[in-house]
C-alpha positions in Angstrom: 0.0 0.0 0.0 1.5 3.4 -0.9 2.6 5.5 2.1 0.2 8.4 0.9 -2.9 6.2 1.2 -4.6 6.6 4.6 -5.7 3.3 6.2 -9.3 4.5 6.8 -9.7 5.5 3.1 -8.3 2.2 2.0 -10.6 0.3 4.3 -13.6 2.2 3.2 -12.8 1.4 -0.4 -12.4 -2.2 0.4 -15.8 -2.3 2.2 -17.4 -0.8 -0.9 -15.7 -3.3 -3.1 -16.8 -6.3 -1.0 -20.4 -4.9 -0.9 -20.3 -4.7 -4.7 -19.0 -8.3 -5.0 -21.7 -9.5 -2.6 -24.4 -7.8 -4.7 -23.0 -9.4 -7.9 -22.9 -12.8 -6.3 -26.6 -12.5 -5.4 -27.5 -11.7 -8.9 -25.1 -14.2 -10.5 -26.2 -17.8 -11.2 -24.9 -20.5 -8.9 -21.9 -22.4 -10.3 -22.9 -25.2 -12.6 -21.3 -26.8 -15.7 -21.8 -24.4 -18.6 -23.3 -27.1 -20.8 -25.8 -28.4 -18.3 -29.5 -27.4 -18.5 -30.5 -27.2 -14.8 -33.7 -25.2 -15.3 -36.5 -25.1 -17.9 -35.5 -22.4 -20.3 -32.4 -20.2 -20.2 -31.3 -19.7 -16.6 -33.2 -16.9 -15.0 -34.6 -15.2 -18.1 -36.6 -18.3 -19.3 -35.6 -17.6 -22.9 -35.9 -20.9 -24.9 -32.5 -20.6 -26.4 -29.4 -22.8 -25.9 -25.7 -22.2 -26.8 -25.2 -25.9 -27.6 -23.4 -26.7 -30.9 -23.1 -29.7 -33.1 -26.7 -30.9 -32.7 -28.3 -33.1 -35.4 -31.1 -31.7 -37.5 -32.8 -35.1 -37.6 -32.7 -38.7 -36.3 -34.3 -42.0 -37.1 -36.1 -44.1 -34.4 -36.4 -47.0 -36.8 -32.6 -47.4 -37.5 -31.2 -45.7 -34.4 -29.4 -43.1 -36.5 -28.2 -40.3 -34.2 -29.9 -41.9 -31.2 -27.6 -42.2 -28.1 -30.3 -43.9 -26.0 -34.0 -44.2 -25.6 -36.0 -44.8 -22.4 -39.6 -45.9 -21.9 -41.6 -43.4 -19.8 -45.2 -43.8 -18.6 -48.2 -43.2 -20.9 -48.4 -39.5 -20.3 -45.5 -37.1 -20.1 -46.2 -33.3 -19.8 -42.9 -32.3 -18.2 -39.8 -31.1 -20.2 -36.4 -32.9 -19.6 -33.8 -31.2 -17.3 -30.1 -32.2 -17.4 -27.6 -31.5 -14.7 -24.9 -33.1 -12.6 -24.6 -36.2 -14.8 -28.4 -36.8 -14.5 -31.4 -36.4 -16.7 -34.8 -35.7 -15.1 -38.2 -36.1 -16.5 -41.7 -36.1 -15.0 -44.2 -38.8 -16.1 -46.8 -41.2 -14.7 -46.6 -44.7 -13.3 -48.7 -46.5 -15.9 -45.6 -48.4 -16.9 -44.1 -49.1 -13.5 -40.3 -49.1 -13.2 -40.4 -50.6 -9.7 -43.0 -53.4 -9.1 -43.5 -52.1 -5.5 -45.3 -49.1 -6.9 -48.5 -50.0 -8.6 -51.4 -47.8 -9.7 -51.8 -44.2 -10.8 -48.9 -42.1 -9.4 -46.9 -39.1 -10.2 -43.3 -39.9 -11.1 -40.1 -37.9 -11.4 -37.4 -40.1 -13.0 -33.7 -39.5 -12.4 -31.7 -41.2 -15.2 -28.0 -41.5 -15.8 -27.0 -39.0 -18.5 -24.6 -41.4 -20.1 -27.0 -44.3 -20.9 -30.5 -43.6 -19.6 -30.2 -46.1 -16.7 -32.7 -45.4 -14.0 -30.9 -44.1 -10.9 -33.9 -43.3 -8.7 -37.4 -42.0 -8.9 -39.8 -39.9 -6.9 -43.1 -41.7 -6.7 -46.1 -39.7 -5.4 -49.6 -41.2 -5.0 -52.5 -39.1 -6.3 -54.5 -36.8 -4.1 -57.6 -38.9 -4.8 -61.2 -37.9 -4.6 -61.9 -34.9 -6.8 -60.1 -35.6 -10.2 -59.8 -31.8 -10.9 -57.3 -31.6 -8.0 -54.9 -34.1 -9.5 -56.0 -35.2 -12.9 -55.9 -39.0 -13.5 -52.9 -40.2 -15.5 -51.3 -36.7 -15.7 -48.2 -37.7 -13.6 -45.7 -35.1 -12.4 -46.0 -32.2 -14.9 -43.4 -29.8 -13.3 -39.8 -29.7 -14.6 -37.4 -29.7 -11.7 -34.6 -27.2 -11.1 -31.1 -28.4 -10.1 -28.4 -26.7 -8.1 -25.4 -28.8 -7.1 -26.6 -31.9 -5.3 -30.1 -30.5 -4.7 -33.2 -31.0 -6.9 -36.1 -28.7 -6.4 -39.5 -29.7 -7.8 -43.2 -29.5 -7.4 -45.1 -32.8 -7.1 -48.5 -33.6 -8.5 -50.0 -32.9 -5.1 -48.7 -29.3 -5.0 -45.8 -30.0 -2.7 -42.5 -28.1 -3.2 -39.7 -30.5 -2.5 -35.9 -30.5 -2.1 -34.4 -33.8 -3.1 -30.9 -35.3 -2.9 -29.5 -35.8 -6.4 -28.0 -39.1 -5.2 -31.4 -40.5 -4.1 -31.2 -43.1 -1.3 -27.7 -44.2 -2.5 -26.1 -42.4 0.5 -28.8 -43.1 3.0 -31.8 -41.1 4.1 -30.9 -37.5 4.6 -33.0 -35.1 6.5 -34.6 -33.4 8.2 -37.5 -35.1 6.3 -37.6 -38.8 7.2 -41.1 -39.9 6.2 -40.6 -41.0 2.7 -42.1 -44.4 3.5 -45.4 -42.9 4.5 -45.3 -40.3 1.7 -44.9 -42.9 -1.1 -47.8 -45.0 0.2 -51.4 -44.1 -0.8 -53.2 -42.3 1.9 -54.7 -44.7 4.4 -52.2 -47.4 3.6 -49.3 -48.7 5.7 -46.0 -46.9 5.1 -43.6 -48.6 2.6 -39.9 -49.3 3.2 -37.8 -46.9 1.1 -35.6 -48.8 -1.3 -32.5 -48.0 -3.4 -34.6 -46.8 -6.4 -36.5 -44.2 -4.3 -36.0 -40.5 -3.9 -34.5 -38.9 -0.8 -36.7 -36.0 0.3 -34.7 -33.5 2.3 -37.6 -31.1 3.0 -41.2 -30.6 1.8 -43.5 -27.7 1.8 -47.2 -28.3 1.1 -48.8 -25.4 -0.8 -52.3 -26.7 0.0 -51.9 -26.6 3.8 -49.2 -24.0 3.8 -50.9 -21.1 1.9 -54.3 -22.5 1.3 -54.3 -23.0 -2.5 -56.6 -25.2 -4.4 -54.7 -26.4 -7.5 -56.7 -27.1 -10.6 -56.2 -30.1 -12.8 -52.5 -30.4 -11.8 -49.6 -28.6 -10.4 -47.4 -27.1 -13.2 -44.4 -25.1 -11.9 -40.8 -24.7 -12.7 -39.0 -23.4 -9.7 -37.0 -20.2 -10.2 -33.8 -20.2 -8.0 -32.2 -16.9 -7.1 -29.6 -16.7 -4.4 -31.0 -18.4 -1.3 -34.7 -18.2 -2.5 -37.0 -20.3 -4.5 -39.8 -18.5 -6.4 -42.8 -20.8 -7.1 -46.1 -20.2 -8.8 -48.9 -22.0 -6.9 -51.2 -23.4 -9.6 -54.2 -21.9 -7.7 -57.3 -22.1 -9.9 -60.9 -22.9 -10.6 -63.2 -25.1 -8.6 -64.3 -28.4 -10.1 -67.4 -26.9 -11.6 -65.4 -24.2 -13.4 -67.7 -21.6 -11.8 -65.2 -19.6 -9.8 -62.0 -19.7 -7.8 -62.5 -21.7 -4.5 -59.5 -20.1 -2.7 -59.5 -16.5 -4.0 -57.5 -15.3 -1.1 -54.5 -17.7 -1.7 -51.4 -16.2 -3.2 -50.3 -16.9 -6.8 -46.5 -16.6 -6.2 -44.6 -17.7 -3.1 -41.0 -17.6 -2.0 -39.3 -20.3 0.1 -35.9 -20.5 1.7 -34.0 -23.1 -0.3 -32.1 -24.4 2.7 -35.2 -25.2 4.9 -38.3 -24.9 2.8 -39.6 -22.2 5.1 -42.2 -19.8 3.6 -40.6 -16.3 3.6 -42.7 -14.2 1.2 -45.7 -14.2 -1.2 -47.4 -11.7 -3.5 -50.2 -9.5 -2.2 -51.8 -8.6 -5.5 -55.1 -10.4 -4.8 -55.1 -12.0 -8.2 -57.3 -14.9 -7.0 -60.8 -13.6 -7.9 -59.6 -12.8 -11.5 -57.9 -16.2 -12.3 -59.7 -17.4 -15.3 -58.4 -21.0 -15.2 -55.3 -21.6 -13.2 -51.9 -20.2 -12.2 -49.5 -22.2 -14.4 -47.0 -19.6 -15.5 -43.6 -20.0 -13.8 -41.6 -17.0 -12.8 -38.6 -15.5 -14.6 -35.9 -13.0 -13.6 -34.5 -9.8 -15.2 -33.3 -6.3 -14.3 -34.9 -2.9 -14.0 -32.5 -0.1 -13.2 -29.8 -2.6 -12.4 -31.8 -4.4 -9.7 -33.1 -7.9 -10.0 -36.8 -8.2 -10.6 -39.0 -11.4 -10.6 -41.3 -11.3 -13.6 -44.5 -13.4 -13.3 -47.5 -14.1 -15.5 -50.8 -14.1 -13.6 -53.8 -16.3 -14.2 -55.6 -13.0 -14.8 -53.5 -12.3 -18.0 -51.4 -9.5 -16.3 -47.6 -9.5 -16.3 -46.2 -8.5 -12.9 -42.7 -7.6 -11.7 -41.7 -8.0 -8.1 -38.5 -6.7 -6.4 -36.4 -9.7 -5.6 -35.8 -10.5 -2.0 -32.4 -9.5 -0.6 -32.5 -11.0 2.9 -34.5 -13.7 4.8 -37.2 -12.1 7.0 -37.0 -12.8 10.7 -38.2 -16.1 12.0 -42.0 -16.1 12.2 -42.5 -13.3 9.6 -43.6 -13.6 6.0 -42.9 -10.7 3.8 -45.1 -9.3 1.1 -43.5 -9.0 -2.3 -43.2 -5.4 -3.5 -44.6 -4.9 -7.0 -42.3 -2.6 -9.1 -43.6 -3.2 -12.6 -46.9 -4.1 -14.3 -48.1 -4.7 -17.8 -51.7 -5.7 -18.8 -51.5 -7.2 -22.3 -55.3 -7.2 -22.7 -56.5 -4.1 -20.8 -59.9 -3.9 -22.5 -60.8 -7.5 -21.5 -63.3 -8.1 -18.6 -61.8 -7.7 -15.2 -64.7 -8.3 -12.8 -67.0 -11.3 -12.4 -64.8 -13.0 -15.0 -66.2 -16.5 -14.7 -69.5 -15.5 -16.4 -67.5 -15.7 -19.6 -66.6 -19.4 -19.2 -67.0 -21.1 -22.6 -67.4 -17.8 -24.4 -65.2 -18.0 -27.5 -65.9 -14.4 -28.6 -65.4 -12.4 -25.4 -63.5 -13.3 -22.2 -60.5 -12.3 -20.0 -57.0 -13.3 -21.1 -54.7 -15.6 -19.1 -51.1 -16.6 -19.3 -49.9 -20.2 -19.3 -46.4 -19.7 -20.8 -43.4 -18.1 -19.0 -42.4 -14.4 -19.5 -39.1 -14.1 -21.3 -36.8 -11.3 -20.3 -34.4 -10.2 -23.1 -32.4 -7.0 -23.5 -34.7 -5.0 -21.3 -37.9 -6.3 -22.7 -40.6 -8.8 -21.8 -41.9 -11.2 -24.5 -45.1 -13.0 -23.5 -47.9 -15.1 -25.1 -51.3 -14.4 -23.7 -55.0 -14.5 -24.7 -58.1 -16.5 -24.3 -58.0 -19.8 -22.4 -57.4 -22.9 -24.5 -60.5 -24.7 -23.0 -62.8 -22.0 -21.7 -62.1 -18.6 -23.3 -62.0 -16.6 -26.5 -59.9 -17.7 -29.5 -58.0 -14.4 -29.7 -54.3 -14.6 -28.6 -51.1 -12.7 -29.1 -47.3 -12.6 -28.8 -46.5 -9.3 -27.2 -43.4 -7.3 -26.4 -43.3 -4.8 -23.5 -40.7 -2.4 -22.2 -39.2 -3.7 -19.0 -36.4 -1.2 -18.6 -38.3 1.2 -16.4 -40.5 0.6 -13.3 -44.2 1.3 -12.8 -47.4 0.4 -14.6 -46.4 0.4 -18.3 -49.7 -0.8 -19.7 -50.5 2.5 -21.4 -47.1 3.3 -22.7 -44.9 0.2 -22.6 -46.2 -2.0 -25.3 -43.7 -2.1 -28.1 -45.7 -4.3 -30.4 -48.4 -6.9 -30.6 -48.5 -9.9 -33.0 -51.7 -12.1 -33.4 -51.2 -15.9 -33.2 -53.7 -18.5 -34.3 -56.3 -19.3 -31.7 -54.7 -20.1 -28.3 -51.1 -20.1 -27.2 -49.5 -21.8 -24.2 -45.9 -21.8 -25.5 -43.0 -19.7 -24.2 -41.2 -17.8 -27.0 -37.6 -18.1 -28.1 -35.8 -14.8 -28.8 -32.5 -15.0 -30.7 -30.5 -12.7 -32.9 -33.3 -10.3 -33.6 -36.0 -12.9 -34.2 -38.8 -14.3 -32.0 -40.1 -17.9 -32.6 -43.3 -19.2 -31.0 -45.7 -22.1 -31.5 -49.4 -22.0 -31.0 -52.5 -24.3 -30.7 -53.5 -23.3 -34.2 -50.9 -25.7 -35.6 -48.6 -22.8 -36.6 -45.0 -21.9 -35.9 -44.3 -18.2 -36.2 -41.1 -16.2 -36.8 -41.4 -12.5 -36.2 -38.9 -9.6 -36.0 -38.1 -9.3 -32.3 -37.7 -5.5 -32.5 -40.9 -4.6 -34.5 -43.2 -7.6 -34.3 -43.3 -7.7 -38.1 -44.0 -11.2 -39.5 -41.2 -13.1 -41.2 -42.7 -16.5 -41.8 -45.2 -19.0 -40.6 -45.5 -22.8 -41.0 -48.5 -25.1 -40.6 -47.2 -28.2 -38.8 -50.5 -30.1 -39.1 -50.7 -30.5 -35.3 -51.3 -28.2 -32.3 -48.4 -27.4 -30.0 -48.3 -27.1 -26.2 -44.6 -27.3 -25.8 -42.3 -24.4 -26.7 -39.8 -23.9 -29.5 -36.1 -24.4 -28.7 -33.5 -22.5 -30.6 -30.1 -24.2 -30.6 -27.2 -24.5 -33.0 -28.9 -22.4 -35.7 -32.0 -24.6 -35.6 -35.5 -24.3 -34.2 -36.9 -27.5 -32.7 -40.5 -28.0 -31.7 -42.8 -31.0 -31.1 -46.4 -31.4 -32.0 -49.3 -33.2 -30.4 -49.6 -35.0 -33.8 -46.4 -36.8 -32.9 -43.8 -35.1 -35.1 -40.6 -33.2 -34.3 -40.3 -30.2 -36.7 -36.9 -28.7 -37.3 -36.4 -25.3 -39.0 -33.4 -23.0 -39.7 -33.3 -20.3 -37.1 -33.4 -17.6 -39.8 -35.5 -14.8 -41.2 -36.3 -16.9 -44.3 -38.2 -20.1 -43.8 -36.3 -23.3 -44.4 -37.7 -26.6 -43.1 -34.8 -28.9 -42.3 -36.6 -32.0 -41.1 -39.9 -33.5 -39.9 -39.3 -36.6 -37.7 -42.4 -38.8 -37.0 -42.2 -40.2 -33.5 -45.6 -42.0 -33.2 -46.6 -40.3 -29.9 -47.8 -36.8 -29.0 -45.3 -34.3 -27.7 -46.3 -31.8 -25.0 -42.7 -31.2 -23.8 -40.1 -28.7 -24.9 -36.8 -30.1 -26.3 -33.7 -29.7 -24.2 -30.1 -29.4 -25.3 -27.2 -30.1 -22.9 -23.6 -31.3 -23.3 -23.9 -31.9 -27.0 -27.1 -33.9 -26.8 -30.7 -33.1 -27.7 -33.4 -34.5 -25.4 -36.8 -35.1 -27.0 -39.7 -36.3 -24.8 -42.9 -37.8 -26.3 -45.8 -39.0 -24.1 -44.1 -42.4 -23.9 -40.4 -42.1 -24.6 -37.4 -39.9 -23.9 -34.8 -39.8 -26.7 -31.2 -38.7 -26.2 -30.1 -37.6 -29.7 -26.5 -37.0 -30.6 -24.8 -36.4 -33.9 -23.0 -39.6 -35.0 -24.6 -41.9 -32.5 -25.5 -45.1 -34.4 -27.8 -47.2 -32.4 -30.5 -46.8 -29.8 -29.1 -49.6 -27.7 -31.1 -51.7 -25.2 -34.2 -49.9 -24.2 -34.8 -49.5 -20.5 -37.3 -52.1 -19.3 -40.0 -51.2 -16.7 
């Protein structure tokens, strides 16, 4: 240290530098292999874009061309694959049991070896039972997990937020949760003895008893991890008669401490009475004025931005999330007594089922009439997210109509935005202006999202085909791969491999792989 530098000044500068480093660490993603895909969509922003290279543009299930391995799933798979820590994770049902001890309708999260698809362990969750609209028969676990280090965060089919050990029971039953045997047994049955193929639950938070939600059809939530906090949409929604929201006072977005599962915050927007179907949009993260903001699509069709938590509230206290941004993408739609419009295909509120994508100071979102109960009108919209406040009147940059309904999250890449809809159409638009570039009729509706990777756009249809396009302003169809089973999941790229989930199989596709190899047996 130079003799002219006073110690107090130097120490003050050091303190400022450490504070800046601490703030940067809070915003920065946790350490993970760069090529892993530990969360659904690009980390934090939810953009459906991957930096992977060398991915094949097609593969052949009949000959095994470009197929590294193939694994049998259940009969319904609505979750997208996640790859991290040498493991591949996928939610499905139990209609093709992998462990004969578990029989009957269950939700299943499978943990597979990334190298060969071998089953390492599985989380098996019995159905809620009773009212089918709480936990739809055969739907399985629909929520993609989020992985950090040796921890797997997921939401079960029963609306339970869980922290799992990535090793399963291989290193014993960790804690503090020790009731896996009772949890995996149907309610009213004797506890089972956990085995080597079972998941190790470290903690569990029940959204039903914890914050009073009533999930509708199924829980669908991809946990957003930021610092020491987990942000989780609650899947709160309609009653079984589709006549209103049974728990209108319940929150739509909650925050848990990732170490303990303790509830530390929730929204206070009173969205409940305006939920037109359910709360299935998972949160994203971006910046306003250099500060982290959690962006969230409400079941009322409104985009919200909440100030990210900086510290854990004192024990026994639950904070209210502070709203700092708001954008209503359909301001002229009905806002009160919204359920009188159920089944009205001409006039109804909008809702959001996809995730909000934060990209270069903007939010890209699909919203519009509900796929089952609302109007046919729907859009891909772009809004200014660089300044705080309610930007409904002034923040919309452009609006692009899609065909009928849309539940897919957009992919924004190199000045273009790609999105799939339920009208069988893939759209490419200018990301700056919303001007159309091209469209393509796939012949089947799409619930999963487009994935842009390695100069290609991948998307699966409910007709059972994987469609591949050039990620370019001019349309070029590269391949159409028939897979013989509907696809509701979004493709995932990780470590040079493309993962494609149909309702019944998970394919690991790699350029140059020559054979499917032995298929995993139930």
